[in-house]
PLY file of the C-alpha trace (Angstrom):
ply
format ascii 1.0
element vertex 137
property float x
property float y
property float z
element edge 136
property int vertex1
property int vertex2
end_header
-54.26 -38.53 -8.03
-51.91 -35.92 -9.69
-51.05 -34.51 -6.09
-50.37 -37.92 -4.72
-47.92 -38.23 -7.50
-46.11 -34.97 -6.95
-45.82 -36.26 -3.46
-44.12 -39.24 -4.28
-41.80 -37.74 -6.77
-40.99 -34.69 -4.44
-39.92 -37.08 -1.59
-38.07 -39.40 -3.86
-36.12 -36.54 -4.68
-35.57 -35.10 -1.41
-34.35 -38.39 0.18
-32.04 -39.18 -2.72
-30.13 -36.04 -2.59
-29.64 -36.82 1.02
-27.73 -39.88 0.34
-25.30 -38.28 -1.81
-24.09 -35.99 1.00
-24.01 -31.91 1.46
-22.21 -30.43 -1.36
-22.36 -26.67 -2.40
-25.06 -25.90 -5.04
-23.26 -25.29 -8.44
-24.30 -22.43 -10.04
-23.30 -20.58 -13.19
-20.70 -18.18 -12.86
-18.71 -15.95 -14.98
-17.24 -13.22 -13.44
-14.36 -10.59 -14.95
-12.62 -7.56 -13.23
-9.46 -5.64 -14.25
-6.74 -6.01 -12.34
-6.55 -1.66 -11.80
-9.99 -2.22 -10.44
-9.81 -0.92 -6.92
-11.67 -3.87 -5.17
-9.20 -6.23 -6.29
-5.82 -3.67 -4.99
-5.05 -6.68 -2.63
-3.86 -9.32 -5.23
-0.78 -7.05 -6.39
1.29 -8.96 -3.95
1.25 -12.48 -3.16
-0.75 -13.85 -0.56
-3.17 -10.92 -1.29
-7.07 -11.96 -0.94
-10.40 -10.49 -1.76
-13.90 -11.17 -1.76
-16.55 -9.89 -4.19
-20.25 -9.97 -3.33
-23.17 -11.17 -5.84
-20.88 -13.77 -7.41
-21.20 -17.36 -7.06
-23.81 -18.88 -4.05
-22.26 -16.66 -1.18
-19.95 -14.52 -3.09
-16.30 -15.45 -4.11
-12.71 -15.31 -2.87
-10.23 -14.63 -5.24
-6.56 -14.94 -3.87
-3.04 -15.10 -5.18
-0.76 -17.64 -4.28
2.66 -17.23 -3.21
3.60 -18.97 -6.63
2.09 -15.93 -8.37
-1.23 -17.78 -9.56
-4.82 -17.04 -8.55
-7.21 -19.20 -7.04
-10.93 -18.77 -6.37
-13.36 -20.42 -4.51
-16.70 -19.82 -3.38
-17.72 -18.40 -0.02
-20.30 -20.82 0.96
-19.16 -23.29 3.55
-18.46 -26.89 2.59
-19.74 -27.31 6.08
-23.72 -27.96 6.18
-23.52 -25.87 3.08
-27.53 -25.90 3.14
-27.14 -23.37 5.75
-25.11 -20.71 3.07
-22.98 -19.87 5.89
-20.38 -17.54 4.30
-16.84 -17.66 5.13
-14.36 -14.64 6.01
-10.96 -13.92 4.99
-8.74 -14.26 8.52
-6.27 -11.79 9.34
-3.41 -13.85 8.38
-4.07 -14.07 4.77
-3.62 -17.58 4.90
-7.24 -19.01 6.00
-11.04 -18.06 5.92
-13.22 -19.13 8.58
-16.80 -20.33 8.98
-18.59 -18.07 11.42
-21.30 -20.39 12.22
-19.22 -23.55 12.38
-15.78 -22.40 13.30
-14.16 -24.80 10.42
-10.90 -22.79 9.03
-9.99 -23.54 5.28
-6.54 -23.14 3.25
-6.38 -20.27 0.82
-3.80 -21.92 -1.24
-5.79 -25.17 -2.05
-9.06 -24.67 -0.34
-8.58 -27.13 2.05
-10.25 -27.80 5.51
-7.66 -27.47 8.11
-9.90 -26.87 11.05
-12.89 -29.05 11.85
-15.78 -29.78 11.66
-15.03 -29.35 7.70
-14.05 -32.28 5.63
-14.79 -31.05 2.45
-12.63 -28.27 0.23
-14.51 -25.24 -0.70
-15.85 -25.16 -4.31
-13.19 -23.61 -6.36
-13.39 -21.94 -9.79
-11.45 -21.24 -13.11
-9.35 -18.89 -12.89
-7.43 -17.02 -16.20
-5.85 -14.07 -16.32
-4.61 -11.64 -19.12
-2.18 -8.53 -18.17
-5.21 -6.61 -17.48
-7.74 -8.51 -16.30
-9.25 -11.54 -14.08
-11.45 -14.01 -15.41
-13.51 -16.67 -13.22
-15.94 -19.20 -14.15
-16.98 -22.73 -13.91
0 1
1 2
2 3
3 4
4 5
5 6
6 7
7 8
8 9
9 10
10 11
11 12
12 13
13 14
14 15
15 16
16 17
17 18
18 19
19 20
20 21
21 22
22 23
23 24
24 25
25 26
26 27
27 28
28 29
29 30
30 31
31 32
32 33
33 34
34 35
35 36
36 37
37 38
38 39
39 40
40 41
41 42
42 43
43 44
44 45
45 46
46 47
47 48
48 49
49 50
50 51
51 52
52 53
53 54
54 55
55 56
56 57
57 58
58 59
59 60
60 61
61 62
62 63
63 64
64 65
65 66
66 67
67 68
68 69
69 70
70 71
71 72
72 73
73 74
74 75
75 76
76 77
77 78
78 79
79 80
80 81
81 82
82 83
83 84
84 85
85 86
86 87
87 88
88 89
89 90
90 91
91 92
92 93
93 94
94 95
95 96
96 97
97 98
98 99
99 100
100 101
101 102
102 103
103 104
104 105
105 106
106 107
107 108
108 109
109 110
110 111
111 112
112 113
113 114
114 115
115 116
116 117
117 118
118 119
119 120
120 121
121 122
122 123
123 124
124 125
125 126
126 127
127 128
128 129
129 130
130 131
131 132
132 133
133 134
134 135
135 136
């Protein structure tokens, strides 16, 4: 009887999740890095982007927009996120590409710019001081 209840409960959870659509999982993010760290040297200029591993679902992208503001996105593609496919920065510095599906995303706002993706990349809050960049949710 106990096993039957567990089976029913698990089935309900699985089927109810499928109805809401695939979304990038929400995981705690609390990352801090100094602006002088060599890993973020590309962020000294507008249009610069870096990837950081070991944070978020599939790592994060930090991008410095042309207005000087910083934005951060999870590298996990919003297209079929259950595959945990990490997007890669493109050479043009303006987009990132999902190597699994070919979807492209704008680094300015995380929006999909090439199908099949139709959802934005998961974004994180970014706060900066004169010396540090903080990424959190």
